[in-house]
All heavy atoms as TSV, in Angstrom:
chain	resi	resn	atom	element	x	y	z
A	1	MET	N	N	162.367	-65.300	103.843
A	1	MET	CA	C	163.457	-65.375	104.797
A	1	MET	C	C	162.984	-66.146	106.033
A	1	MET	O	O	161.854	-65.999	106.469
A	1	MET	CB	C	163.918	-63.963	105.185
A	1	MET	CG	C	165.179	-63.976	106.012
A	1	MET	SD	S	165.761	-62.360	106.571
A	1	MET	CE	C	166.222	-61.566	105.081
A	2	ASP	N	N	163.843	-66.939	106.583
A	2	ASP	CA	C	163.568	-67.713	107.790
A	2	ASP	C	C	163.136	-66.765	108.917
A	2	ASP	O	O	163.722	-65.712	109.120
A	2	ASP	CB	C	164.841	-68.470	108.171
A	2	ASP	CG	C	164.671	-69.367	109.367
A	2	ASP	OD1	O	163.859	-69.060	110.255
A	2	ASP	OD2	O	165.382	-70.386	109.417
A	3	GLN	N	N	162.089	-67.126	109.663
A	3	GLN	CA	C	161.589	-66.268	110.740
A	3	GLN	C	C	162.637	-66.016	111.818
A	3	GLN	O	O	162.722	-64.922	112.357
A	3	GLN	CB	C	160.338	-66.871	111.366
A	3	GLN	CG	C	159.112	-66.732	110.498
A	3	GLN	CD	C	157.878	-67.277	111.191
A	3	GLN	OE1	O	157.960	-68.224	111.944
A	3	GLN	NE2	N	156.744	-66.664	110.918
A	4	ASN	N	N	163.435	-67.034	112.156
A	4	ASN	CA	C	164.475	-66.848	113.165
A	4	ASN	C	C	165.520	-65.840	112.692
A	4	ASN	O	O	165.960	-64.989	113.463
A	4	ASN	CB	C	165.158	-68.179	113.503
A	4	ASN	CG	C	164.244	-69.125	114.245
A	4	ASN	OD1	O	163.357	-68.705	114.981
A	4	ASN	ND2	N	164.464	-70.408	114.057
A	5	LEU	N	N	165.901	-65.942	111.438
A	5	LEU	CA	C	166.874	-65.013	110.885
A	5	LEU	C	C	166.294	-63.606	110.854
A	5	LEU	O	O	166.971	-62.637	111.216
A	5	LEU	CB	C	167.313	-65.453	109.495
A	5	LEU	CG	C	168.340	-64.570	108.801
A	5	LEU	CD1	C	169.607	-64.428	109.634
A	5	LEU	CD2	C	168.664	-65.131	107.424
A	6	SER	N	N	165.059	-63.475	110.458
A	6	SER	CA	C	164.400	-62.172	110.421
A	6	SER	C	C	164.383	-61.540	111.811
A	6	SER	O	O	164.634	-60.343	111.968
A	6	SER	CB	C	162.968	-62.298	109.915
A	6	SER	OG	O	162.955	-62.711	108.579
A	7	ARG	N	N	164.110	-62.347	112.814
A	7	ARG	CA	C	164.081	-61.849	114.197
A	7	ARG	C	C	165.477	-61.385	114.633
A	7	ARG	O	O	165.625	-60.337	115.263
A	7	ARG	CB	C	163.566	-62.951	115.133
A	7	ARG	CG	C	163.559	-62.580	116.578
A	7	ARG	CD	C	162.475	-61.561	116.898
A	7	ARG	NE	N	162.519	-61.264	118.312
A	7	ARG	CZ	C	162.471	-60.044	118.814
A	7	ARG	NH1	N	162.322	-59.014	118.011
A	7	ARG	NH2	N	162.541	-59.849	120.090
A	8	LEU	N	N	166.502	-62.145	114.278
A	8	LEU	CA	C	167.868	-61.763	114.632
A	8	LEU	C	C	168.279	-60.465	113.951
A	8	LEU	O	O	168.942	-59.617	114.553
A	8	LEU	CB	C	168.840	-62.886	114.266
A	8	LEU	CG	C	168.769	-64.136	115.129
A	8	LEU	CD1	C	169.670	-65.230	114.550
A	8	LEU	CD2	C	169.159	-63.830	116.564
A	9	VAL	N	N	167.873	-60.305	112.694
A	9	VAL	CA	C	168.178	-59.070	111.967
A	9	VAL	C	C	167.507	-57.886	112.666
A	9	VAL	O	O	168.120	-56.825	112.860
A	9	VAL	CB	C	167.751	-59.171	110.490
A	9	VAL	CG1	C	167.805	-57.808	109.804
A	9	VAL	CG2	C	168.609	-60.188	109.757
A	10	GLU	N	N	166.276	-58.047	113.075
A	10	GLU	CA	C	165.559	-56.975	113.777
A	10	GLU	C	C	166.245	-56.631	115.099
A	10	GLU	O	O	166.388	-55.455	115.440
A	10	GLU	CB	C	164.093	-57.365	114.027
A	10	GLU	CG	C	163.237	-57.322	112.791
A	10	GLU	CD	C	163.228	-55.950	112.129
A	10	GLU	OE1	O	163.108	-54.918	112.833
A	10	GLU	OE2	O	163.367	-55.902	110.892
A	11	LEU	N	N	166.685	-57.639	115.834
A	11	LEU	CA	C	167.379	-57.394	117.094
A	11	LEU	C	C	168.704	-56.673	116.864
A	11	LEU	O	O	169.079	-55.767	117.613
A	11	LEU	CB	C	167.632	-58.703	117.844
A	11	LEU	CG	C	166.402	-59.376	118.453
A	11	LEU	CD1	C	166.758	-60.765	118.973
A	11	LEU	CD2	C	165.831	-58.518	119.569
A	12	ALA	N	N	169.409	-57.064	115.803
A	12	ALA	CA	C	170.701	-56.450	115.501
A	12	ALA	C	C	170.554	-54.974	115.155
A	12	ALA	O	O	171.446	-54.174	115.448
A	12	ALA	CB	C	171.374	-57.205	114.355
A	13	ARG	N	N	169.446	-54.606	114.569
A	13	ARG	CA	C	169.228	-53.197	114.214
A	13	ARG	C	C	169.187	-52.309	115.448
A	13	ARG	O	O	169.483	-51.120	115.374
A	13	ARG	CB	C	167.932	-53.042	113.422
A	13	ARG	CG	C	168.053	-53.526	112.020
A	13	ARG	CD	C	166.812	-53.188	111.197
A	13	ARG	NE	N	167.011	-53.641	109.837
A	13	ARG	CZ	C	166.153	-54.361	109.136
A	13	ARG	NH1	N	164.989	-54.695	109.668
A	13	ARG	NH2	N	166.419	-54.739	107.919
A	14	GLY	N	N	168.825	-52.869	116.579
A	14	GLY	CA	C	168.730	-52.090	117.810
A	14	GLY	C	C	170.027	-52.011	118.595
A	14	GLY	O	O	170.100	-51.335	119.615
A	15	VAL	N	N	171.074	-52.677	118.115
A	15	VAL	CA	C	172.352	-52.671	118.823
A	15	VAL	C	C	173.140	-51.416	118.455
A	15	VAL	O	O	173.305	-51.102	117.281
A	15	VAL	CB	C	173.193	-53.927	118.475
A	15	VAL	CG1	C	174.574	-53.838	119.084
A	15	VAL	CG2	C	172.474	-55.179	118.942
A	16	HIS	N	N	173.582	-50.701	119.469
A	16	HIS	CA	C	174.386	-49.501	119.253
A	16	HIS	C	C	175.672	-49.659	120.044
A	16	HIS	O	O	175.639	-49.774	121.266
A	16	HIS	CB	C	173.630	-48.243	119.686
A	16	HIS	CG	C	172.366	-48.044	118.911
A	16	HIS	ND1	N	172.357	-47.586	117.615
A	16	HIS	CD2	C	171.086	-48.292	119.223
A	16	HIS	CE1	C	171.111	-47.538	117.177
A	16	HIS	NE2	N	170.317	-47.962	118.131
A	17	MET	N	N	176.785	-49.682	119.334
A	17	MET	CA	C	178.079	-49.871	119.974
A	17	MET	C	C	178.703	-48.524	120.323
A	17	MET	O	O	178.532	-47.551	119.586
A	17	MET	CB	C	179.024	-50.634	119.042
A	17	MET	CG	C	178.611	-52.051	118.772
A	17	MET	SD	S	179.845	-52.965	117.822
A	17	MET	CE	C	179.569	-52.295	116.192
A	18	ASN	N	N	179.454	-48.519	121.442
A	18	ASN	CA	C	180.212	-47.319	121.772
A	18	ASN	C	C	181.512	-47.338	120.963
A	18	ASN	O	O	181.790	-48.293	120.233
A	18	ASN	CB	C	180.458	-47.203	123.279
A	18	ASN	CG	C	181.284	-48.347	123.838
A	18	ASN	OD1	O	182.184	-48.865	123.185
A	18	ASN	ND2	N	180.973	-48.747	125.068
A	19	ASP	N	N	182.319	-46.295	121.097
A	19	ASP	CA	C	183.538	-46.189	120.291
A	19	ASP	C	C	184.505	-47.342	120.540
A	19	ASP	O	O	185.112	-47.862	119.601
A	19	ASP	CB	C	184.240	-44.856	120.551
A	19	ASP	CG	C	183.474	-43.678	119.975
A	19	ASP	OD1	O	182.603	-43.890	119.097
A	19	ASP	OD2	O	183.745	-42.535	120.397
A	20	ALA	N	N	184.662	-47.751	121.785
A	20	ALA	CA	C	185.586	-48.843	122.108
A	20	ALA	C	C	185.094	-50.158	121.499
A	20	ALA	O	O	185.895	-50.933	120.955
A	20	ALA	CB	C	185.727	-48.994	123.616
A	21	GLN	N	N	183.798	-50.417	121.564
A	21	GLN	CA	C	183.236	-51.637	120.976
A	21	GLN	C	C	183.375	-51.625	119.463
A	21	GLN	O	O	183.679	-52.639	118.848
A	21	GLN	CB	C	181.762	-51.779	121.360
A	21	GLN	CG	C	181.538	-52.079	122.819
A	21	GLN	CD	C	180.086	-51.928	123.210
A	21	GLN	OE1	O	179.385	-51.028	122.737
A	21	GLN	NE2	N	179.624	-52.816	124.075
A	22	ARG	N	N	183.163	-50.461	118.870
A	22	ARG	CA	C	183.276	-50.328	117.419
A	22	ARG	C	C	184.730	-50.576	116.980
A	22	ARG	O	O	184.978	-51.260	115.992
A	22	ARG	CB	C	182.798	-48.939	116.985
A	22	ARG	CG	C	182.445	-48.839	115.536
A	22	ARG	CD	C	181.753	-47.540	115.123
A	22	ARG	NE	N	181.566	-46.490	116.087
A	22	ARG	CZ	C	180.484	-46.339	116.865
A	22	ARG	NH1	N	179.486	-47.189	116.769
A	22	ARG	NH2	N	180.401	-45.342	117.716
A	23	ALA	N	N	185.693	-50.039	117.730
A	23	ALA	CA	C	187.100	-50.245	117.406
A	23	ALA	C	C	187.474	-51.719	117.544
A	23	ALA	O	O	188.177	-52.275	116.690
A	23	ALA	CB	C	187.983	-49.394	118.314
A	24	GLU	N	N	186.980	-52.363	118.589
A	24	GLU	CA	C	187.253	-53.794	118.781
A	24	GLU	C	C	186.656	-54.616	117.648
A	24	GLU	O	O	187.298	-55.543	117.132
A	24	GLU	CB	C	186.692	-54.250	120.127
A	24	GLU	CG	C	187.020	-55.661	120.482
A	24	GLU	CD	C	186.511	-56.066	121.853
A	24	GLU	OE1	O	186.273	-55.186	122.696
A	24	GLU	OE2	O	186.347	-57.274	122.077
A	25	GLN	N	N	185.460	-54.285	117.230
A	25	GLN	CA	C	184.803	-54.994	116.131
A	25	GLN	C	C	185.569	-54.780	114.828
A	25	GLN	O	O	185.778	-55.714	114.055
A	25	GLN	CB	C	183.358	-54.512	115.983
A	25	GLN	CG	C	182.574	-55.216	114.904
A	25	GLN	CD	C	182.330	-56.668	115.235
A	25	GLN	OE1	O	182.190	-57.037	116.382
A	25	GLN	NE2	N	182.275	-57.509	114.223
A	26	ARG	N	N	185.998	-53.552	114.595
A	26	ARG	CA	C	186.766	-53.242	113.382
A	26	ARG	C	C	188.069	-54.033	113.348
A	26	ARG	O	O	188.414	-54.642	112.343
A	26	ARG	CB	C	187.052	-51.747	113.312
A	26	ARG	CG	C	187.878	-51.357	112.093
A	26	ARG	CD	C	188.115	-49.884	112.007
A	26	ARG	NE	N	189.266	-49.494	112.805
A	26	ARG	CZ	C	190.026	-48.436	112.553
A	26	ARG	NH1	N	189.724	-47.633	111.552
A	26	ARG	NH2	N	191.050	-48.148	113.315
A	27	ASN	N	N	188.781	-54.041	114.487
A	27	ASN	CA	C	190.049	-54.777	114.550
A	27	ASN	C	C	189.837	-56.266	114.333
A	27	ASN	O	O	190.628	-56.914	113.648
A	27	ASN	CB	C	190.742	-54.529	115.883
A	27	ASN	CG	C	191.273	-53.124	116.010
A	27	ASN	OD1	O	191.303	-52.377	115.042
A	27	ASN	ND2	N	191.677	-52.756	117.204
A	28	SER	N	N	188.788	-56.807	114.886
A	28	SER	CA	C	188.489	-58.224	114.711
A	28	SER	C	C	188.217	-58.538	113.247
A	28	SER	O	O	188.710	-59.535	112.709
A	28	SER	CB	C	187.275	-58.607	115.565
A	28	SER	OG	O	186.907	-59.940	115.340
A	29	PHE	N	N	187.452	-57.671	112.589
A	29	PHE	CA	C	187.142	-57.848	111.172
A	29	PHE	C	C	188.411	-57.778	110.332
A	29	PHE	O	O	188.658	-58.631	109.477
A	29	PHE	CB	C	186.145	-56.774	110.731
A	29	PHE	CG	C	185.820	-56.819	109.264
A	29	PHE	CD1	C	184.875	-57.699	108.776
A	29	PHE	CD2	C	186.472	-55.973	108.371
A	29	PHE	CE1	C	184.582	-57.751	107.413
A	29	PHE	CE2	C	186.192	-56.015	107.019
A	29	PHE	CZ	C	185.247	-56.899	106.543
A	30	VAL	N	N	189.223	-56.758	110.594
A	30	VAL	CA	C	190.466	-56.582	109.833
A	30	VAL	C	C	191.385	-57.772	110.043
A	30	VAL	O	O	191.941	-58.327	109.091
A	30	VAL	CB	C	191.167	-55.266	110.227
A	30	VAL	CG1	C	192.569	-55.192	109.647
A	30	VAL	CG2	C	190.333	-54.068	109.776
A	31	TYR	N	N	191.556	-58.185	111.278
A	31	TYR	CA	C	192.437	-59.319	111.581
A	31	TYR	C	C	191.961	-60.579	110.864
A	31	TYR	O	O	192.737	-61.262	110.205
A	31	TYR	CB	C	192.516	-59.564	113.087
A	31	TYR	CG	C	193.251	-60.822	113.435
A	31	TYR	CD1	C	194.630	-60.896	113.298
A	31	TYR	CD2	C	192.571	-61.951	113.879
A	31	TYR	CE1	C	195.322	-62.067	113.597
A	31	TYR	CE2	C	193.246	-63.118	114.184
A	31	TYR	CZ	C	194.621	-63.170	114.045
A	31	TYR	OH	O	195.295	-64.325	114.322
A	32	GLY	N	N	190.684	-60.882	110.988
A	32	GLY	CA	C	190.148	-62.096	110.384
A	32	GLY	C	C	190.317	-62.137	108.881
A	32	GLY	O	O	190.700	-63.162	108.309
A	33	ASN	N	N	190.067	-61.021	108.232
A	33	ASN	CA	C	190.186	-60.969	106.774
A	33	ASN	C	C	191.631	-60.935	106.314
A	33	ASN	O	O	191.983	-61.548	105.307
A	33	ASN	CB	C	189.421	-59.760	106.220
A	33	ASN	CG	C	187.942	-60.019	106.203
A	33	ASN	OD1	O	187.444	-60.674	105.300
A	33	ASN	ND2	N	187.238	-59.563	107.223
A	34	THR	N	N	192.454	-60.223	107.048
A	34	THR	CA	C	193.861	-60.123	106.671
A	34	THR	C	C	194.592	-61.432	106.929
A	34	THR	O	O	195.447	-61.835	106.134
A	34	THR	CB	C	194.540	-58.974	107.444
A	34	THR	OG1	O	193.778	-57.780	107.248
A	34	THR	CG2	C	195.944	-58.738	106.961
A	35	LYS	N	N	194.270	-62.094	108.008
A	35	LYS	CA	C	194.935	-63.351	108.371
A	35	LYS	C	C	194.741	-64.406	107.284
A	35	LYS	O	O	195.624	-65.237	107.062
A	35	LYS	CB	C	194.393	-63.848	109.713
A	35	LYS	CG	C	195.101	-65.042	110.271
A	35	LYS	CD	C	196.473	-64.665	110.776
A	35	LYS	CE	C	197.105	-65.813	111.522
A	35	LYS	NZ	N	198.431	-65.468	112.017
A	36	MET	N	N	193.622	-64.384	106.592
A	36	MET	CA	C	193.384	-65.341	105.506
A	36	MET	C	C	194.373	-65.147	104.360
A	36	MET	O	O	194.763	-66.101	103.709
A	36	MET	CB	C	191.954	-65.209	104.977
A	36	MET	CG	C	190.910	-65.741	105.921
A	36	MET	SD	S	189.261	-65.804	105.185
A	36	MET	CE	C	188.834	-64.085	105.108
A	37	GLU	N	N	194.768	-63.899	104.138
A	37	GLU	CA	C	195.670	-63.582	103.035
A	37	GLU	C	C	197.136	-63.649	103.436
A	37	GLU	O	O	197.994	-63.886	102.600
A	37	GLU	CB	C	195.359	-62.182	102.487
A	37	GLU	CG	C	193.969	-62.049	101.905
A	37	GLU	CD	C	193.777	-62.871	100.651
A	37	GLU	OE1	O	194.736	-63.022	99.872
A	37	GLU	OE2	O	192.665	-63.389	100.458
A	38	ASN	N	N	197.411	-63.381	104.724
A	38	ASN	CA	C	198.793	-63.326	105.187
A	38	ASN	C	C	198.864	-63.912	106.594
A	38	ASN	O	O	198.506	-63.250	107.564
A	38	ASN	CB	C	199.301	-61.883	105.180
A	38	ASN	CG	C	200.739	-61.763	105.589
A	38	ASN	OD1	O	201.341	-62.697	106.118
A	38	ASN	ND2	N	201.307	-60.589	105.364
A	39	THR	N	N	199.333	-65.128	106.707
A	39	THR	CA	C	199.354	-65.820	108.002
A	39	THR	C	C	200.353	-65.218	108.977
A	39	THR	O	O	200.344	-65.581	110.160
A	39	THR	CB	C	199.654	-67.326	107.817
A	39	THR	OG1	O	200.912	-67.460	107.153
A	39	THR	CG2	C	198.550	-68.003	107.010
A	40	ASP	N	N	201.192	-64.289	108.535
A	40	ASP	CA	C	202.148	-63.629	109.423
A	40	ASP	C	C	201.512	-62.497	110.235
A	40	ASP	O	O	202.114	-61.997	111.185
A	40	ASP	CB	C	203.328	-63.067	108.636
A	40	ASP	CG	C	204.183	-64.164	108.007
A	40	ASP	OD1	O	204.209	-65.289	108.558
A	40	ASP	OD2	O	204.819	-63.894	106.977
A	41	VAL	N	N	200.321	-62.082	109.870
A	41	VAL	CA	C	199.645	-60.982	110.558
A	41	VAL	C	C	199.228	-61.447	111.954
A	41	VAL	O	O	198.724	-62.551	112.136
A	41	VAL	CB	C	198.408	-60.510	109.756
A	41	VAL	CG1	C	197.572	-59.531	110.548
A	41	VAL	CG2	C	198.843	-59.910	108.441
A	42	THR	N	N	199.442	-60.560	112.937
A	42	THR	CA	C	199.045	-60.860	114.314
A	42	THR	C	C	197.995	-59.859	114.781
A	42	THR	O	O	197.865	-58.762	114.208
A	42	THR	CB	C	200.252	-60.787	115.269
A	42	THR	OG1	O	200.717	-59.425	115.329
A	42	THR	CG2	C	201.368	-61.725	114.836
A	43	LYS	N	N	197.298	-60.217	115.829
A	43	LYS	CA	C	196.324	-59.296	116.418
A	43	LYS	C	C	197.019	-58.033	116.912
A	43	LYS	O	O	196.467	-56.940	116.825
A	43	LYS	CB	C	195.574	-59.975	117.565
A	43	LYS	CG	C	194.630	-61.054	117.099
A	43	LYS	CD	C	193.905	-61.694	118.271
A	43	LYS	CE	C	193.005	-62.815	117.773
A	43	LYS	NZ	N	192.279	-63.457	118.869
A	44	GLU	N	N	198.228	-58.206	117.427
A	44	GLU	CA	C	198.987	-57.061	117.928
A	44	GLU	C	C	199.320	-56.084	116.803
A	44	GLU	O	O	199.298	-54.864	117.001
A	44	GLU	CB	C	200.267	-57.539	118.627
A	44	GLU	CG	C	200.021	-58.284	119.922
A	44	GLU	CD	C	199.555	-59.729	119.747
A	44	GLU	OE1	O	199.674	-60.306	118.622
A	44	GLU	OE2	O	199.035	-60.292	120.728
A	45	MET	N	N	199.636	-56.614	115.624
A	45	MET	CA	C	199.926	-55.760	114.477
A	45	MET	C	C	198.695	-54.943	114.097
A	45	MET	O	O	198.788	-53.733	113.850
A	45	MET	CB	C	200.373	-56.597	113.278
A	45	MET	CG	C	201.727	-57.241	113.442
A	45	MET	SD	S	202.058	-58.506	112.190
A	45	MET	CE	C	202.262	-57.517	110.730
A	46	VAL	N	N	197.560	-55.600	114.056
A	46	VAL	CA	C	196.308	-54.914	113.704
A	46	VAL	C	C	196.002	-53.842	114.740
A	46	VAL	O	O	195.631	-52.716	114.399
A	46	VAL	CB	C	195.144	-55.922	113.586
A	46	VAL	CG1	C	193.811	-55.202	113.442
A	46	VAL	CG2	C	195.378	-56.859	112.415
A	47	GLU	N	N	196.171	-54.168	116.012
A	47	GLU	CA	C	195.911	-53.214	117.095
A	47	GLU	C	C	196.814	-51.985	116.959
A	47	GLU	O	O	196.352	-50.851	117.076
A	47	GLU	CB	C	196.141	-53.890	118.445
A	47	GLU	CG	C	195.850	-53.017	119.624
A	47	GLU	CD	C	194.385	-52.774	119.873
A	47	GLU	OE1	O	193.549	-53.582	119.422
A	47	GLU	OE2	O	194.055	-51.760	120.531
A	48	ALA	N	N	198.092	-52.198	116.702
A	48	ALA	CA	C	199.035	-51.088	116.577
A	48	ALA	C	C	198.670	-50.187	115.396
A	48	ALA	O	O	198.693	-48.953	115.513
A	48	ALA	CB	C	200.454	-51.622	116.413
A	49	ILE	N	N	198.330	-50.789	114.281
A	49	ILE	CA	C	197.972	-50.009	113.094
A	49	ILE	C	C	196.655	-49.277	113.304
A	49	ILE	O	O	196.478	-48.142	112.852
A	49	ILE	CB	C	197.919	-50.916	111.847
A	49	ILE	CG1	C	199.329	-51.407	111.519
A	49	ILE	CG2	C	197.313	-50.182	110.654
A	49	ILE	CD1	C	199.379	-52.520	110.501
A	50	SER	N	N	195.742	-49.886	114.040
A	50	SER	CA	C	194.425	-49.264	114.237
A	50	SER	C	C	194.524	-47.945	114.991
A	50	SER	O	O	193.678	-47.074	114.831
A	50	SER	CB	C	193.474	-50.218	114.957
A	50	SER	OG	O	193.806	-50.314	116.328
A	51	HIS	N	N	195.570	-47.783	115.801
A	51	HIS	CA	C	195.750	-46.520	116.521
A	51	HIS	C	C	196.188	-45.399	115.591
A	51	HIS	O	O	196.041	-44.223	115.930
A	51	HIS	CB	C	196.771	-46.693	117.649
A	51	HIS	CG	C	196.286	-47.578	118.754
A	51	HIS	ND1	N	195.202	-47.274	119.539
A	51	HIS	CD2	C	196.736	-48.776	119.184
A	51	HIS	CE1	C	195.009	-48.234	120.413
A	51	HIS	NE2	N	195.918	-49.172	120.220
A	52	LYS	N	N	196.693	-45.765	114.424
A	52	LYS	CA	C	197.173	-44.769	113.461
A	52	LYS	C	C	196.109	-44.387	112.439
A	52	LYS	O	O	196.227	-43.370	111.774
A	52	LYS	CB	C	198.396	-45.309	112.721
A	52	LYS	CG	C	199.565	-45.583	113.635
A	52	LYS	CD	C	200.710	-46.201	112.859
A	52	LYS	CE	C	201.849	-46.579	113.792
A	52	LYS	NZ	N	202.949	-47.232	113.086
A	53	VAL	N	N	195.081	-45.223	112.281
A	53	VAL	CA	C	194.046	-45.008	111.269
A	53	VAL	C	C	192.766	-44.544	111.971
A	53	VAL	O	O	192.235	-45.251	112.834
A	53	VAL	CB	C	193.770	-46.305	110.474
A	53	VAL	CG1	C	192.671	-46.086	109.452
A	53	VAL	CG2	C	195.050	-46.804	109.820
A	54	PRO	N	N	192.273	-43.370	111.617
A	54	PRO	CA	C	191.059	-42.876	112.276
A	54	PRO	C	C	189.830	-43.715	111.938
A	54	PRO	O	O	189.732	-44.274	110.853
A	54	PRO	CB	C	190.913	-41.457	111.737
A	54	PRO	CG	C	191.667	-41.434	110.463
A	54	PRO	CD	C	192.751	-42.458	110.594
A	55	ILE	N	N	188.926	-43.773	112.883
A	55	ILE	CA	C	187.661	-44.476	112.672
A	55	ILE	C	C	186.670	-43.494	112.055
A	55	ILE	O	O	186.486	-42.382	112.573
A	55	ILE	CB	C	187.111	-45.047	113.992
A	55	ILE	CG1	C	188.067	-46.104	114.538
A	55	ILE	CG2	C	185.708	-45.611	113.801
A	55	ILE	CD1	C	187.672	-46.666	115.879
A	56	ALA	N	N	186.056	-43.895	110.976
A	56	ALA	CA	C	185.088	-43.034	110.289
A	56	ALA	C	C	183.844	-42.870	111.150
A	56	ALA	O	O	183.452	-43.767	111.893
A	56	ALA	CB	C	184.714	-43.640	108.947
A	57	ASP	N	N	183.215	-41.716	111.043
A	57	ASP	CA	C	181.969	-41.438	111.750
A	57	ASP	C	C	180.879	-42.334	111.170
A	57	ASP	O	O	180.609	-42.281	109.972
A	57	ASP	CB	C	181.607	-39.970	111.579
A	57	ASP	CG	C	180.383	-39.563	112.367
A	57	ASP	OD1	O	179.742	-40.425	113.010
A	57	ASP	OD2	O	180.050	-38.360	112.350
A	58	PRO	N	N	180.220	-43.174	112.016
A	58	PRO	CA	C	179.214	-44.110	111.498
A	58	PRO	C	C	177.895	-43.453	111.111
A	58	PRO	O	O	177.064	-44.084	110.480
A	58	PRO	CB	C	179.029	-45.085	112.660
A	58	PRO	CG	C	179.329	-44.265	113.868
A	58	PRO	CD	C	180.415	-43.309	113.442
A	59	THR	N	N	177.692	-42.187	111.486
A	59	THR	CA	C	176.434	-41.534	111.162
A	59	THR	C	C	176.487	-40.990	109.736
A	59	THR	O	O	177.499	-40.411	109.328
A	59	THR	CB	C	176.130	-40.372	112.146
A	59	THR	OG1	O	177.237	-39.472	112.152
A	59	THR	CG2	C	175.906	-40.919	113.542
A	60	PRO	N	N	175.430	-41.184	108.980
A	60	PRO	CA	C	175.410	-40.715	107.589
A	60	PRO	C	C	175.479	-39.185	107.528
A	60	PRO	O	O	174.990	-38.503	108.405
A	60	PRO	CB	C	174.093	-41.220	107.027
A	60	PRO	CG	C	173.353	-41.866	108.135
A	60	PRO	CD	C	174.212	-41.848	109.356
A	61	ALA	N	N	176.103	-38.702	106.487
A	61	ALA	CA	C	176.255	-37.238	106.306
A	61	ALA	C	C	174.973	-36.594	105.855
A	61	ALA	O	O	174.072	-37.154	105.377
A	61	ALA	CB	C	177.349	-36.958	105.290
């Protein structure tokens, strides 16, 4: 693996997001993936739906 990539992976392991950051990241992921399949989807739609769907606990059981 490229040394620069390995270093970035190591740095990413130390990143801990709060709940608001995690929700924003989730919405961005959902929007980006959904928009590819349905160009009618808006960020506002994803945001509205995200308030109805609970965020799973990121800590392993």
